[in-house]
C-alpha positions as CSV (number, residue, x, y, z in Angstrom):
1,M,74.1,114.5,84.7
2,K,74.0,112.7,88.0
3,T,77.7,113.3,88.7
4,N,77.1,115.1,92.0
5,H,74.7,112.5,93.3
6,I,77.0,109.7,92.4
7,Y,80.0,111.5,94.0
8,N,78.1,112.2,97.2
9,S,76.9,108.6,97.5
10,V,80.3,107.2,96.9
11,E,81.9,109.7,99.3
12,R,79.4,108.9,102.0
13,L,79.9,105.1,101.5
14,A,83.7,105.6,101.7
15,E,83.3,107.5,105.0
16,L,81.0,104.8,106.4
17,L,83.6,102.2,105.4
18,K,86.3,104.1,107.3
19,V,84.0,104.2,110.4
20,G,83.7,100.4,110.1
21,A,87.5,100.0,109.6
22,R,88.2,102.3,112.5
23,Q,85.9,100.2,114.8
24,A,87.4,96.9,113.4
25,G,91.0,98.0,113.9
26,A,90.5,99.6,117.3
27,A,90.8,96.2,119.1
28,H,94.3,95.9,117.7
29,G,95.3,99.5,117.8
30,L,95.1,99.8,114.0
31,Q,94.1,102.8,112.0
32,P,92.0,102.4,108.8
33,V,95.0,103.1,106.6
34,Q,96.9,100.3,108.3
35,L,94.1,97.9,107.6
36,E,94.1,99.1,104.0
37,V,97.8,98.4,103.7
38,L,97.4,95.0,105.2
39,N,94.5,94.2,102.9
40,Y,96.4,95.3,99.8
41,L,99.5,93.3,100.8
42,S,97.5,90.2,101.4
43,A,96.1,90.4,97.8
44,C,99.1,91.4,95.7
45,N,101.7,89.4,93.9
46,K,105.5,89.4,94.4
47,Y,106.0,92.3,91.9
48,S,103.6,94.5,93.8
49,D,104.5,94.0,97.5
50,T,106.9,97.0,97.7
51,P,106.4,100.3,99.5
52,M,106.2,102.1,96.1
53,A,103.4,99.8,94.9
54,V,101.5,100.4,98.2
55,T,102.0,104.1,97.7
56,E,100.6,103.9,94.1
57,Y,97.7,101.7,95.0
58,L,96.5,103.6,98.0
59,G,97.3,107.1,96.6
60,Q,99.1,107.9,99.9
61,T,102.4,109.7,100.3
62,K,105.7,107.9,100.6
63,G,106.0,109.1,104.2
64,T,102.6,107.9,105.2
65,V,103.2,104.5,103.7
66,S,106.7,104.3,105.3
67,Q,105.3,105.1,108.7
68,T,102.4,102.7,108.3
69,I,104.7,99.8,107.3
70,K,107.0,100.6,110.3
71,T,104.0,100.4,112.6
72,L,102.8,97.2,111.1
73,E,106.3,95.7,111.4
74,K,106.4,96.7,115.1
75,K,103.1,95.0,115.7
76,E,104.5,91.9,113.8
77,L,101.7,92.1,111.2
78,V,104.2,92.3,108.3
79,I,107.8,91.4,107.5
80,K,110.0,93.5,105.3
81,T,112.8,91.7,103.4
82,A,115.3,93.0,100.8
83,D,115.0,91.9,97.2
84,E,117.4,89.1,96.3
85,N,118.6,90.8,93.2
86,D,118.3,94.5,94.1
87,K,118.9,95.3,97.8
88,R,117.4,98.8,97.3
89,I,114.0,97.2,96.9
90,S,112.1,95.9,99.9
91,H,109.3,93.3,99.7
92,I,106.6,93.2,102.4
93,A,104.7,90.1,103.4
94,V,101.8,89.8,105.7
95,T,102.4,87.5,108.7
96,P,100.0,84.8,109.9
97,L,98.9,87.2,112.7
98,G,98.2,89.9,110.1
99,R,96.2,87.5,108.0
100,E,94.3,86.4,111.1
101,I,93.3,90.0,111.8
102,L,92.3,90.6,108.2
103,N,90.2,87.5,108.1
104,E,88.5,88.5,111.3
105,H,87.8,92.1,110.5
106,L,87.6,92.6,106.7
107,P,85.2,93.0,105.2
108,T,83.9,94.8,108.3
109,E,80.8,93.6,110.1
110,M,79.0,96.8,109.1
111,F,79.6,96.0,105.4
112,V,78.8,92.3,105.7
113,N,75.5,93.2,107.5
114,A,74.6,95.7,104.7
115,C,75.3,93.3,101.9
116,S,73.3,90.5,103.6
117,T,70.2,92.7,103.3
118,L,70.6,92.8,99.5
119,S,69.2,90.0,97.3
120,N,71.7,88.2,95.1
121,P,70.5,90.0,92.0
122,A,70.8,93.3,93.8
123,Q,74.4,92.4,94.9
124,E,75.2,91.6,91.2
125,Q,73.8,94.9,90.1
126,V,75.8,96.8,92.7
127,L,79.0,94.9,91.8
128,S,78.5,95.6,88.1
129,A,77.8,99.3,88.7
130,L,80.8,99.8,91.0
131,T,83.1,97.9,88.7
132,S,81.9,100.1,85.8
133,L,82.5,103.2,87.8
134,L,85.9,102.1,89.0
135,T,86.9,101.2,85.5
136,S,85.7,104.6,84.2
137,V,87.6,106.5,86.9
138,I,90.8,104.6,86.2
139,K,90.6,104.9,82.4
140,S,89.5,108.5,82.2
141,N,92.3,109.6,84.5
142,N,95.0,107.3,82.9
143,M,95.6,105.5,86.2
144,K,97.1,102.1,86.8
145,T,94.5,99.3,86.9
146,F,96.1,97.1,89.6
147,G,94.1,94.2,88.4
148,T,94.7,90.5,88.7
149,C,97.0,88.6,86.3
150,Y,94.0,86.6,85.2
151,S,92.5,89.6,83.4
152,C,95.9,91.0,82.1
153,R,96.9,91.2,78.5
154,H,100.4,90.0,79.4
155,N,99.1,86.8,80.9
156,H,99.3,83.8,78.5
157,K,97.7,80.4,79.2
158,H,99.6,77.6,77.6
159,D,97.9,74.4,76.2
160,D,99.0,72.5,79.3
161,E,97.0,75.0,81.5
162,S,100.1,76.7,82.9
163,Y,100.4,80.5,82.9
164,F,103.2,82.8,81.7
165,C,103.7,86.6,82.0
166,N,104.8,87.9,78.7
167,L,105.8,91.3,80.2
168,L,108.1,89.9,82.9
169,K,109.0,86.8,81.0
170,E,108.3,84.5,83.9
171,P,106.0,81.5,84.5
172,L,103.1,82.1,86.9
173,R,101.5,79.7,89.3
174,D,97.8,79.1,89.3
175,S,97.5,81.1,92.5
176,D,99.5,84.0,91.0
177,V,96.9,84.8,88.4
178,L,94.4,85.7,91.1
179,L,96.6,88.3,92.8
180,I,96.8,92.0,92.2
181,C,99.7,93.2,90.0
182,R,100.9,96.8,89.5
183,E,102.0,95.9,86.0
184,H,98.4,94.9,85.0
185,E,96.9,96.0,81.8
186,N,93.4,95.0,80.9
187,S,93.2,92.4,78.2
188,S,90.2,94.3,76.7
189,D,92.3,97.4,76.1
190,D,93.9,96.1,73.0
């Protein structure tokens, strides 16, 4: 088996991505984990923008996530608001300044440069292999998928082209189905 070789390659790639994130965030006084939180929050839906969802997605401790969110709030990169129905739950939204920083720095220049050296077929091959590996890690360890509603078994597309979440019993906007959801379950897992 090539498990050790795959692991070492993925680990090295992860470390290089952190170097790129450290360099990208330095101009704004941001650590890699802070960019990771911003990036996740910019891509998740309204059911997944809570501190608990960030904790689950990143695999960080509650304390780390709490301190990270406080730092991002102080830098005016996120806004925390109480849930309308349950005041114990907070939702976190990325501010326009936070989105500007993300758009400017992620993916990092280092990563963009590396991908630009790969042909389109090579990029497709890498994407396919990494997607397979990610899916395998998630499935074999019984982890949450955190996928987009578009690929979720709970998502239903009506004849009029509108979407509905059968799990949460709520309609979804076209833009919602492209966002990450912590309740996601692959439609192919039936």
